[in-house]
C-alpha positions in Angstrom: -19.4 3.3 5.6 -20.4 6.9 4.7 -19.4 8.4 1.4 -17.3 11.0 3.4 -15.2 8.2 4.9 -14.7 6.6 1.4 -13.6 10.0 0.0 -11.1 10.4 2.7 -9.7 6.9 2.0 -9.6 7.7 -1.7 -7.5 10.8 -1.0 -5.1 8.9 1.2 -4.6 6.1 -1.2 -4.1 8.6 -4.1 -1.3 10.3 -2.2 0.1 6.9 -1.3 0.1 5.8 -4.9 1.8 9.0 -6.1 4.6 8.6 -3.4 4.9 4.9 -4.4 5.6 5.8 -8.0 8.3 8.2 -6.9 9.8 5.5 -4.6 9.8 3.0 -7.4 11.8 5.3 -9.5 14.4 5.8 -6.8 14.7 2.1 -6.2 15.4 1.3 -9.8 17.9 4.1 -9.9 19.6 2.5 -6.9 19.7 -0.8 -8.7 21.2 0.8 -11.8 24.1 2.3 -9.8 24.7 -0.7 -7.5 23.9 -3.8 -9.7 22.6 -5.5 -6.5 20.1 -8.3 -6.8 18.8 -7.5 -3.3 18.1 -3.9 -4.5 16.5 -5.3 -7.6 14.3 -7.5 -5.4 13.2 -4.3 -3.5 12.6 -2.5 -6.7 10.5 -5.3 -8.2 8.3 -5.2 -5.1 7.8 -1.5 -5.7 6.2 -2.3 -9.1 3.7 -4.5 -7.2 3.1 -1.6 -4.8 2.2 0.7 -7.7 0.0 -1.9 -9.5 -1.8 -3.0 -6.3 -2.2 0.6 -5.2 -3.8 1.5 -8.5 -6.2 -1.4 -8.2 -6.9 -0.5 -4.6 -7.8 3.0 -5.6 -10.3 1.8 -8.1 -11.7 -0.7 -5.6 -12.3 2.1 -3.1 -14.2 4.0 -5.7 -16.2 0.8 -6.7 -16.9 -0.2 -3.0 -18.3 3.3 -2.3 -21.1 2.9 -4.8 -24.5 2.7 -3.1 -26.7 -0.4 -3.0 -28.7 -1.1 -6.1 -31.0 -3.8 -7.4 -28.2 -6.0 -8.7 -26.2 -5.6 -5.4 -28.7 -5.3 -2.6 -25.9 -5.6 0.0 -23.7 -3.0 -1.6 -20.4 -3.3 -3.3 -18.2 -3.7 -0.2 -17.0 -7.2 -1.2 -14.8 -5.5 -3.8 -12.4 -4.7 -0.9 -11.7 -8.4 -0.4 -11.2 -9.0 -4.1 -8.7 -6.1 -4.2 -6.9 -7.4 -1.1 -6.7 -10.9 -2.6 -5.4 -9.5 -5.9 -2.7 -7.6 -4.1 -1.7 -10.7 -2.1 -1.4 -12.7 -5.3 0.9 -10.0 -6.8 3.0 -9.9 -3.7 3.5 -13.7 -3.8 4.5 -13.6 -7.5 7.0 -10.9 -6.8 8.6 -13.0 -4.1 8.9 -16.0 -6.5 10.4 -13.7 -9.2 13.0 -12.5 -6.7 14.0 -16.0 -5.6 14.3 -17.2 -9.3 16.5 -14.1 -10.2 18.7 -14.7 -7.2 19.3 -18.4 -7.9 20.1 -17.5 -11.5 22.8 -15.0 -10.3 24.5 -17.7 -8.3 25.6 -19.0 -11.7 25.8 -15.8 -13.6 27.3 -13.2 -11.3 26.7 -9.5 -11.6 29.0 -6.6 -10.8 28.3 -4.6 -7.6 29.3 -1.0 -7.1 28.3 2.3 -5.3 27.0 0.4 -2.4 27.4 3.4 -0.1 24.9 5.4 -2.2 22.6 2.4 -2.3 22.6 2.2 1.5 21.6 5.8 1.8 18.8 5.6 -0.7 17.5 2.4 0.8 17.3 4.1 4.2 15.2 7.0 2.8 12.8 4.8 0.8 12.4 2.3 3.6 11.5 5.0 6.2 8.9 6.6 3.9 7.3 3.2 3.2 7.2 2.3 6.9 5.4 5.5 8.0 3.0 5.3 5.1 2.3 1.7 6.0 1.6 2.6 9.6 -0.9 5.3 8.5 -2.7 3.0 6.2 -3.0 0.0 8.6 -4.3 2.4 11.4 -6.8 4.0 9.1 -7.8 0.6 7.6 -8.3 -1.0 11.0 -10.3 1.9 12.3 -12.6 1.9 9.2 -12.5 -1.9 8.8 -11.1 -1.4 5.3 -9.5 -4.6 4.0 -8.0 -2.6 1.1 -6.2 -0.1 3.3 -5.0 -2.8 5.7 -3.6 -4.9 2.9 -1.9 -1.9 1.2 -0.5 -0.8 4.6 0.9 -4.3 5.4 2.5 -4.4 2.0 4.3 -1.1 2.5 5.4 -2.2 6.0 6.7 -5.5 4.7 8.6 -3.5 2.1 10.1 -1.4 4.9 11.1 -4.5 6.8 12.8 -6.0 3.8 14.6 -2.6 3.4 16.0 -3.2 6.9 17.2 -6.6 5.8 18.5 -5.1 2.6 20.6 -2.6 4.6 22.1 -5.4 6.6 22.8 -7.5 3.5 24.4 -4.6 1.6 26.4 -3.7 4.6 27.8 -7.2 4.9 28.7 -7.3 1.2 30.2 -3.8 1.5 32.4 -4.8 4.4 33.3 -8.4 3.3 33.3 -7.9 -0.6 31.7 -11.4 -0.8 29.2 -10.8 -3.7 27.2 -14.0 -3.5 25.9 -12.9 -0.1 23.8 -10.5 -2.0 21.9 -13.4 -3.6 21.3 -15.0 -0.2 19.8 -11.8 1.2 17.6 -11.5 -1.8 16.3 -15.0 -1.4 15.4 -14.3 2.2 13.5 -11.2 1.1 11.7 -13.3 -1.4 10.6 -15.9 1.2 9.4 -13.1 3.5 7.5 -11.5 0.7 5.8 -14.8 -0.2 4.7 -15.3 3.4 3.2 -11.8 3.4 1.4 -12.4 0.1 -0.1 -15.8 1.2 -1.3 -14.3 4.5 -3.0 -11.4 2.6 -4.6 -13.8 0.2 -5.8 -16.0 3.1 -7.5 -13.1 4.8 -9.1 -11.9 1.6 -10.4 -15.4 0.9 -11.9 -15.6 4.4 -13.8 -12.3 3.8 -15.1 -13.5 0.4 -16.2 -16.8 1.8 -17.9 -15.2 4.8 -15.7 -17.0 7.3 -16.8 -16.4 10.9 -14.9 -13.7 12.6 -14.7 -15.2 16.1 -13.2 -12.1 17.8 -16.1 -9.9 16.4 -18.7 -12.5 17.4 -17.2 -12.7 21.0 -17.5 -8.9 21.2 -21.0 -9.0 19.8 -22.1 -11.6 22.3 -20.5 -9.7 25.2 -22.6 -6.7 24.3 -25.8 -8.7 24.2 -25.0 -10.4 27.5 -24.2 -7.1 29.2 -27.4 -5.4 28.0 -29.6 -8.5 28.0 -33.3 -8.0 28.5 -35.5 -10.6 30.3 -37.8 -10.6 27.3 -34.9 -12.0 25.1 -35.4 -15.6 26.2 -32.7 -16.8 23.8 -30.8 -15.7 20.8 -29.6 -18.4 18.3 -28.5 -18.9 14.7 -26.4 -15.7 15.0 -24.4 -15.0 11.8 -22.2 -12.0 10.8 -21.4 -11.3 7.2 -18.9 -8.6 6.2 -19.5 -6.4 3.1 -16.2 -4.5 3.1 -16.4 -2.2 6.1 -20.1 -2.9 6.8 -21.6 -5.8 8.7 -24.8 -7.7 8.1 -26.0 -9.5 11.2 -28.9 -11.9 11.3 -30.2 -14.0 14.1 -33.3 -15.6 15.7 -34.6 -14.2 19.0 -37.1 -16.1 21.1 -39.7 -13.8 22.7 -42.8 -14.4 24.8 -45.4 -16.0 22.7 -48.1 -13.6 23.9 -46.4 -10.4 22.7 -48.3 -8.6 20.0 -46.7 -7.5 16.7 -45.8 -4.0 18.0 -44.1 -5.4 21.1 -42.2 -7.9 19.0 -41.0 -5.1 16.7 -40.0 -3.0 19.6 -37.8 -5.8 21.1 -36.1 -6.4 17.8 -35.4 -2.6 17.4 -34.0 -2.6 20.9 -31.6 -5.4 20.1 -30.5 -3.6 16.9 -30.0 -0.3 18.7 -28.0 -1.9 21.5 -25.6 -3.5 19.0 -25.3 -0.4 16.9 -24.6 1.8 19.9 -21.9 -0.3 21.4 -20.3 -1.9 18.3 -19.8 1.6 16.9 -19.9 0.7 13.2 -22.4 0.6 10.3 -24.6 -2.5 10.8 -27.6 -3.9 8.9 -29.9 -6.4 10.7 -32.2 -9.2 9.8 -33.8 -10.5 13.1 -36.3 -13.3 13.0 -38.6 -13.6 16.0 -39.6 -17.0 17.4 -42.3 -17.6 20.0 -41.3 -19.2 23.2 -42.4 -22.8 23.9 -43.2 -24.5 27.3 -39.7 -26.1 27.2 -38.2 -22.6 27.3 -39.7 -21.8 30.6 -37.0 -23.4 32.7 -34.4 -20.9 31.4 -36.6 -17.8 31.0 -35.7 -15.0 33.4 -38.8 -12.9 32.8 -40.1 -12.3 36.4 -43.6 -11.1 35.5 -44.7 -13.9 33.2 -48.2 -15.0 34.1 -48.4 -18.0 31.8 -45.3 -19.9 32.9 -45.6 -23.7 32.4 -42.4 -24.7 34.2 -40.5 -23.1 37.1 -37.3 -21.2 36.3 -34.2 -23.5 36.7 -31.1 -21.8 35.3 -30.0 -18.9 33.1 -28.0 -19.8 30.0 -24.9 -17.6 29.6 -24.6 -16.8 25.9 -21.4 -18.0 24.2 -20.5 -18.4 20.5 -20.9 -22.2 20.8 -24.5 -21.7 22.0 -25.7 -18.6 20.1 -24.3 -19.7 16.7 -26.4 -22.9 16.8 -29.6 -23.0 14.9 -31.6 -24.3 17.8 -33.6 -22.8 20.6 -31.9 -23.1 23.9 -34.9 -24.7 25.7 -34.9 -27.5 23.2 -31.2 -28.3 23.5 -30.8 -30.9 26.2 -27.0 -30.9 26.0 -26.7 -27.4 27.5 -25.0 -27.5 30.9 -27.0 -25.7 33.6 -25.5 -22.5 35.0 -26.0 -21.4 38.6 -29.6 -20.1 39.2 -29.7 -16.3 39.2 
């Protein structure tokens, strides 16, 4: 990602953090005037928003640093670390909320000024929801795990505010105070779910888990713009470094191509993916010479040294392309109709 994009993200997260601090103050004020555990649960999550937002801001700054000798792939992995950290904080906040609510089943607290609490909850919930929408949209467009995690957190905060409104409304109408604790526990469970999901996605990024949707898209691009010279592509792997991708694969080319022709074919593969994927991509493409056993699936019409007649074209799929094996040597491949 360009430094301009990182600076834009930094500015957006800075504004989000400032607004988050203000919202946290409003929520704690709401708790002081209402004494509601459900409101306290909402306020405690705001602390997590501020802490996580501060760490996200630093992480964007760190991830934007250029590649160096110690980090040849850049610093983008910091985004996943930040997202995992935020997910852990979200989960801890949910546990704290549940423990506090269970405690108050035995030690009751006085509730008051619920009408003011409802109004303030509507205002803070709406602000969080719209900020969350903006962050998730920007994070998705820029493949920023930090912004997506922060946006989801704010949206989950807004969803719990809706539940908080319902809970406080019920307590306000029925005057049954213990329902406040039930509502808070439900908030806590939802918050824990959000936190675990965020940690899981961050862990997948750190561990380079295969993104099958991305790989499907990548293979669709290669199939659509496939050259007869690309006899097969195998051992395809995609690694995420924050918003950037590192793609490596093996491509089987005619054995009689000279070094310049091989280089040109690899450049064409890289250019095709970059043009249609629309994101920052780094490539490592390893060329392999074709073998006589590859002839049966080679679609190159002008080959003058063919050893076997063409039999069928292999349609590239993740199950085939991700294997570390040339297609012509894989006897388990089902033949496709001859093209």
